[in-house]
N, C-alpha and C positions, 0 to 999 in steps of 0.2 A: 668543304673537308678541312679538319683541323690536323695540323701536323702534330705527331706524336714523336717519342723518341725511336720508335719503329718505323716511322713513315714520314715522308716530306712530299708535299705536293709540287710538282715542278711545272705542271701546266693545268690551267683551268679549261672550262668549255670555251670560254672567249679565246684563249691563248691558242688552242687548238684550231678554231675558226681563222684566226689572224695567219698562222702558220700555213693554213692551207691555200688562204688567198694569195699569200705571199709565194708560195710554191707555183700556184698556177701562174702568176705573172712571170715568173723566172723561167718556167716551161716555155711559155709563149715567146719571151724574148730570146731564149736560146734557140728555139725553134723557127724564129722570125715568123710566127703565126702558128696556125693549128693545121695547115694543110700536111696531110700525109702523117699525122699523130694519131697513135694508138695508146691508150691507156689501159694497163691491165692490173687489177689487185690481185694480192696473194692472199688467200684464205689464211685465216678468218678476218682479222681486223683490216687488212689491206684492201679488201673488197668494198666496204662502206667508204673508206676513205678515197678509193679511186673513183667512185659514184660521186663523191663530194666535189672532187677535183674536177670532174666532168661538168657538173653545174657551175663551178667558178669559171672553167674555161668558156662555156656558154655565155656568162655575163661579160667576159673580156672580149669574145669573138662570137657573135650571135650566129655566125655560120658555122660554128663546130656543132657537129651532130653526136651527141653524147650516146644515142642508142645505137649509132652505128660504129661508134669508135672507143667505147669503154667496155671492158669485160672483166673476166676473172681467169686466173691461171693456176690450177691445183698442182701442187708439187709434192704431194704426199708420197707417190712411188718412186720419186727421184731422190729423196733424202737419203743421206749416207748413214743415218742412225735406225735405219728399220729394224736392224737385228738387236739393238740395246735399249731402244726407247719404247714406251708404251705404244701400241698401235693407235693411229688416228684414222678416224673415218674419212675416206677421199671424199672431197666436195666437186661439184661439176666444174669442169673447165669450160667457160663461156667465151669463145672468140668472137670478137666483133665481126659483123658481116662485112666489113671493109678488107679482113684479111690482114696478115702480118708482113707478107713478102714486100720487101721495099719501104716499109714503113718505118718511122722512129717510134719505137716502143718504150713507153715509160712504165717500168716496173713499179708497183706501189706496195710499201709494207708499213706496218707501224713502228716496229723498233730494229735497228740494225745492230747487231752484236757480233758474232763470231764471222759472219759472211757465208755460212754454210747454208742458210735458207735461199739465199740469192744464187748461190752456186748451183742449187737445184733447181732454181727457177729458170737459170740460163740453159741448163740441160733440157727442161720440159719445153722452154721455147723453141729449142732447135729441132724438136720433133715436130713443130707445127709450121715451121716456114724459116724464111731467111730475112729477117728486118735487115734494113740500111743501117740502123744503129739502135742500140739498147741503152737507156738511162735509167737510173734509181732515184726514186723519191721517197723518203722515208720521214715519218713524223719525228721520231727520235733517234739519234746516233748516240749510243752508249760508249762507243770504243771496244776495245778488247778483240780486234780483229785476228783470226786465225788463218785467213785467206787474203790474197791482195784484191780486195773489194773495197769501193769508196761509193759513197752516194754523190750523186749530182745535185740533188736538191734535198736540204734538210730543214725540217721545221724547227728543231732544236737539238744543239750538242748537249749532252748531258754526261759529264765525266762520272764513272761509277767505279766502284771496286767490284771485283769478281764475286765477292760474296753478297752483293747487293743485287737485287732484282728490280725491274722496272715494269709497273703494271699499267697498262692502258685499258680504259673502261670507255667503250664506244657504244651509243645506242644503236639498237638493231642487231648487235652482237651480244653485248652484255646487258643485264636488267638495269639500265640507268636511262633516266630521260636525257634529252640532248643538253639541257640546261646543267646537268651534272656530270658530264663528261669530265674526264681527268686523266692526267699522267701523274703516277706517283712512285718515288723511290722507296722500295722496302729493304730494310736493313736485315 
């Protein structure tokens, strides 16, 4: 992608892959392994990112069972903007067979902005059980928090203005091949 006055690429496909590898290592280090670990992606782009983190965790700890410990947590009905924003079609919540009670749950999303999506995820999660701990992994933290929420694992901190937008393109969700995945700031 070529930068223009309206856009700036801040992460390439290789940068995204490196960030996910680093996040996976950070998770294993902070958890002291993968025992009792559950990875839940927040739809839309958080789900494929969570699956990739699961694959990276397997490469670090071959005993990690991604099929039993990686899933998706839909937050659509927990959002605080249902009355004002365009309706989003709910996506399925797919909890791992291991369950979340007593586990360390890592919520995965693409961009952390106001913190409202994560607040909704915490509300949704409490309806499914009581984890021992909840951590947050995001590909991009762009600042501008409206709630006291902080990511534990960040791929890249990108200072932005409120008038800018961060666009993440991920294969499997967006119509881009894996080699053309990108994170772009749009002014």
